[in-house]
N, C-alpha and C positions, 0 to 999 in steps of 0.2 A: 768711650767704649767702641768708637769707630774702628780702632786698630784691631779689635777682636773679630771684626767682620771681614778683614782683609787677609789674604793668604798669598804672600809673594814667594815664588820659587826661583831661587838663583840659578838653578840648572835649566830652567825653561828656555826654549828658543827665543821667546819674546823677552825683550829687555825689561828691567824693573820699572822704568818709566811707563812703558806700554801696558804692563800688567796693572800697575797702580791706577793708571788712567781708566782702563777698561773696567776694573772692579768698582771704582768710585762712580763711574757712569752707570753701571748696573744697579748700585745701591740707590742712586737718585731715580733712575727710570722705574724701579719697582716700588718706589715710595718708602723705602727703608730710611732714606734721608729726605725728609719732607721740605717743602718750600719754606724759606726763611731760616732753615737750620744753619747755624754757624759751625764751620769745621774747626778743628784744632789749628793752632798756628803751624806753619811749615816746620818750625824747629821742634815743637812738641810731637807732631806726628812722625817726623823722621826719627826722633829718639825712640818712640814707642815701637816703630817698625824695624829699627836697626838698619836704616839706610841713610844715605847722605841727604842733607837738606836740599841740594840741587834736584835730586830725584823727585821730591815732593813738590818743589817749586815748579818744575817743568810740567808735572801732571796737572797742577792747579791752573797753570797758564793755558794748557791745551783745553781743559774743560771750560775755562772762561771764554776762550775763543769760540767754542761750540755752543755757548749760551747756557750751559748748565750752572755756572758759578758767576758771581760778581766778586772780583778780587781787586783790591787797591793797595797801594804801598802803605804799610804800617797798620793795616786792618785785617782781621781774619776773613777768609773767604766765606761767602754765604750762598746757599743753594737758591736758585732763582726760578726754578720750574717745578710744576706739580709732577708727581710720579707718573710715568708713562707718556708724558707729552712729547718727549723726544726719543723714547726708547721702545718703539713698537716691537722691534725684534726681540729684545730682552723680555719685554712684557709678555710676548706671545709664548716664549719658552716657559715662563713661570705659569701662565694660564694653562698651558698644556699639562704641566705637572699637576696642577690643582684639579684638573678635570679627570685625571685617572681614577678609576674606581678603586676605593680602598679595600683591602682584604680584611674582613671582620672575623672575630671569633664566632664560633657557633652560638654562643649566648647572645651576642649583639645581633647576629643575623636573625635569630628567632624573634627577638624583640621588635625588629623592624617589620616583621610580618603581621604584627598585631595591630588592631585599631584602637590603641590606647597609649598615652592619654589622648583626650579629645584634641583635635587640631585647632579649634578656636577657643583659646584659653583666656584671652583678655581683649578688651575690658569686659567686666561682668555686666551682663544684660539680662532683663527678664525674658524668659522664664527658665533660665539655666538650671538644670537639676543638680542635686548633690550639695547644696549650700544652705546654711542657716543665715540669719540676718545679723551681720556683724554690727550693724548700727544699734541693735538692741542690747549689745553686750555692755556690762558696767565697766567701761574702760578705766575710769578714775579709780575704782576699787582695785582693779587688777594692777594699775600702775603703782598704787601704794604697796601692794604685795611684792611687786618687782623691786621697788626701791628698798624695802626692808631686806629682801633677799640679797641685794647688792651690798648693802651695808654690812650684813653678817658674813658675806663671803670671805672677807679678810680674816675672820676668826674661825671659819670652818676648817676642819682638818680634811685632808684629801680622803674621800670616802669611796664607797662603791659607785660604779657607774649608774646603777639603779638605786636611787636615793631611798633610804629606809623609811623616812617620814612619809613620802608620797606613796610608797608601796603599802604601808600600813593603812593610810587613809583610803586608798583604792580598795584594799581587801574588805574594809568595813562597808564602803559604799556599794560595791558589787554584791556583797552578801545580802544586804538589806533591800536593794532596789532590783537586782536581777537574779537573785537566788544562786549566785556563783559560789561554789565551795572551793576555797583556795587559801593557803597561808600567804603572808606577805612575801616569803621567799620564792614563791612560784610566779610572781608578777615581774615582768620586765618592762621597762620604760624605753620607748623607741621613738625615732623622729616622726613616724606616721604608721598608720595601719598597713600601708603598702610595704613599709620596711619589715613589719612582722611577717607578711607573706613571703617576702624575699628571704628572710632568715629561716623560716620553716622549710622552704624549698631547697635552700642551700644545705640544710642540715639533714634532710630526710630523703630527698629525691635523687635517685640515680638515673642516668639515661636509660630510657625504655620502661621505666616504672609507669604503671597505670594510675591515672588520677581522674576522678569524676568531678564535674562541675555542673551547676545549674544551666539550663539552656531554654530561654535566654538568661544571662546572668551577668555578674560583675566582670568586665573585661580585664581589670587589673590583676585578678587572681589567675585568669587564663594566661595572661602574659608572663606572670612570675613562674608558673609551672611549666609552660612551654619552653621558656628560656633555660630551664634546668634540664631539659631533655625529656620531660615526661610525655607520655602518650595520653593526651587529654580527651576525654569523652564527655560530650554534653548530654545530660540527662533531662528528659522532657518534664514539663510541669503539668500538674492538674490543679484542682481547686485547693489542695493541701500543700502545694509547693512541689519540691523535687520528688520524683517517683523513681523507684528502681525498675530498670528494664530487664525483663527475664532473659536468662541465657548468657549473661555477662559475668565473668569471673570477678570476685571481690578485688578492688584495687588496693594500691598502697595508701592512697589518701583520698578522702572525700571532702570537698569544700562546699559549704552551704550557708545560707542566710535565713535560718528558720523563723526568726521573730518577725522580720519584714523582708520577704524575698525581694532581692534586687533583680529586676526593676519593678515587678508587679505589686509588691507590698503584701502578698499573700502570707497568711500565718500557717505554719506547719502544725498539724494536729499532734496531740500526745501520742496517739497510736503510730503515726508515721515516724515520729522522733524515736520511739522505742524500737521500731523496725530497723532503723539505721544503726542504732546503738548495738543491736544484736549482730549486725553485719561486721562491726569493727572488732578486731582482736588485739589485745594488748601486745605491743611490740611488732604487730604485723600490719594492721590497718589503722590509720589515724583519721580523726574527723577534725576539720578546722571550721569552727563556728565564727562567722563574722557578724558581730552585732553592731553594725555601722551607725544605726540611728535608734538604738534600743531605748534611749531616754524619752522618746516621743510616742506616747499612746494616748488616744483621744476617746475612743468609743467603749472601752472596757478596761478592766484591770490588766496590767502587763502580764504576759505569760513568762514564767521563769525560763532562764537560759537552758539550752540543751546540756551545757556543761554541768549544771546542777543535778542532772539526772544520771550522770556518769559515775558509777561506783568503782570503776577499774582503771582510771587514769588514761583514757583514750582520746580525750577531746581537748584541743587547743581553743582558747577563747580570745578573740581579737576585738579590740575597741579603739575608739579615737576620741579626742577632745575637739577636733576641728569642726564637727557638726554642731555640738552643743555650745561651744564657746565662740571661737573665731578661727578661721582657717590658717592664719599666719602664726598660731601658737606652735604648730608643727610638733605635736606630741600625740603618740598613740601608745597602746599598751598591749601586752600579750600575757595571758595566763597559760603557763606551761604545765603539762603533765609531770608529776613528781619525778618519774624515771628519767626525764630528759632535761631537767633544770641545769645540771652541771654542763652538759654538752652544749646547750644553747647559749649559756653565759660565755663560754669560751668562743663560740662562733660569733656572738655579738661583738666581742672585742676585736676579733680578727678581721671581720668585715668592716668594722668602724661604725656600726649603727648605734651610735651613742647620742643621747639627748643631753642638752645643756643642763648641768646640775643647778645652775642659777635659776632657770625656769622651773625645773622640777621642785625646788624648794619653795618658790613662789606659789606654785600650784598647790602644793601640800597645805600651805597656809590658807589659800583661797577656799579649799574644800573644808578644812578643819574649822574655819570661822563661819561656815554656813552660807557663804556667798554663792557657791556653786549650786546648791539645792534651791536657794531663793531665785537665782537666775532661771533655772530649769522650770520652776513652777510658773514663772511669769511668761516665758516664751512658749510653754505648752499651750497656754490659753490663746496667745497670739497666733501660733501656727495652726491651731485647731480652727480658728475663725477664718484664717486665710485659705485653708484647705476647702472649707465649705463655700467660701466666696468663689474660688476657682471652679469648683464642681458646678455650682449654680450658673456661673457665667458660661461655662462650656455647654451645658445643656440648653441654655437659652440662645446663645449665639451660634453654636456649632453642632447642635444636636442632630442635624441631618447628615453630618459628615463624620462625626466622631462618637464613639461609645466609651464612656468613662468608667474605669474600674476604681471605685473609691476605696482607698486603703484605710485600715483602722488606726493607722499612725504613720510615722515617718515624716519625710520632708519633700516628697515628690509623688506623682501619680502617673498612671498610664492611661492614655486616650487612644483607643484603637480606631483605625480607619474602617468605616463601614463598607466602603466600596474601593476596590483597587489595592495596589501594593506599593504605590509610589511614595513611601514615607521618606526616603532619603531625598527625593526631589522636593518634597514638601519642606523638609528641614532646610535645604539650601535656599529656597525661596523665602522662608521665614527669617533666616539669619540675615539675608540681604535686606529684609524689611525692618530689622532691628529687634526681632524676637528670637531668643536662643532656646533651642530644644534639642533633643537627640532622637534619632530614628530607632525604634524598637528593633528593627531588623538588623541594625549594626551591632546589637548585643548578642546575636546568635552565633553559635558554632555551626558551620555548614549551611545548608539551605534553610533560610528562615521560614518559620511557620506563622509567626505573628508580625503584623505591620501596624505601626502606630507611632505615637509621639510620647516621649518621656518628658514631663513638665514639672519643673520645680515650683513650689508655692511658699516655702518657709522664708526665703530670703526677700520676699517682695510684699510691700504694703498693698492694701486693697485697691488704692487708686492706680498703682503701677500694674497690678494684675488686670484691672479693667481696661487700661490703655492697651496692654498686650493683647487682650482678647479682641478688642476692636480691630487691631492690626491683623490678627489671625483671621478674623471673619472676612476682612477685605481680601486677604490673600487667597482664602479658600473660595 
């Protein structure tokens, strides 16, 4: 393929030997031809380039004299230097090109302005929020479901991108566990919950449309709507979650997490849910309900989803399997209002937000055989105990510095600073010490009103939580 990287111009003032020598030197200097790389024979390269063999031979001899190649009679020339070692001039030109600021689309430019996703993504450390414990997942059972799905794949006909068997299993599960009213045809299977938000934004939001989000809230939603050109307004919280601010016109879309407000874990009351439903108008204003960890309730019976209260098809319901199962499953789902099913199915295929049919079929079996519910019952008990262990430890070791807001469910909690506002400085210090958390102020739109730490508990065993608490106490 080396000949494809070389462009010889017979009308050029420089001769063919000089051009070939210069271009090969540049390929070596920039690392395109690495040290130890054998070049084609002079006969083969001459044939590929349409020049005489002597042209190639003279170029090889010149580069060998300069130290770029090792050439001997009867053997192919070999590159002898690392890229850049003898080509500072060429390297500098390439470096200059790479440092030029790229021109981005408005969509990409708006994404860069958001604080999402988190910058320290790996490796996973206590007490990073937003994760369940993958070590507790029944991997062997899941592997059997995957193997059976793979075996049956050869016999399966090409079907819809949203597999019928999984949609039916999900419709039954959501109806019985979360009070969601939807037929299987309204359910779309996507690579993640974030993909669902991207699909909704692409399908409904025009530049300049107004969107309400919780403040503080989930930054992934803010990023998706801002990137679509929306004017995003953060709505303040009270003890019942998102509240409407008087004097603001009804928006095109309202995003909320009513079952466990992200990040506070607060539960939206029935009266507040009804108030927001009255604000929405079919075809004019839509509500997106993100039930990101709705499987985990500890202190009371779960409150039915907002979508189940909607009698007019105004609510999207978003969920994910990454919290309840394992993050690398990469499956989420979206319950779509009936009037928009056809539109969003077309948009799903155009954008390419399609989940593996192989994994969809395996998950359908995992749910139908009862493994999913059995796993949930077991980890609910574990996560409940871990929440209580973290709360007790925070009060004992850090009660003078942090005020804990205990959620009734979920996989994370908020600990507010009692004095000062330096939560981002605290997060930096903790991360350097080996404890991951997130600053509450970083989840706010505009000037933050709350300062504290978002701490995950579900992914960590009690001894790991205790060790993290000792580190936190030392840092504070």
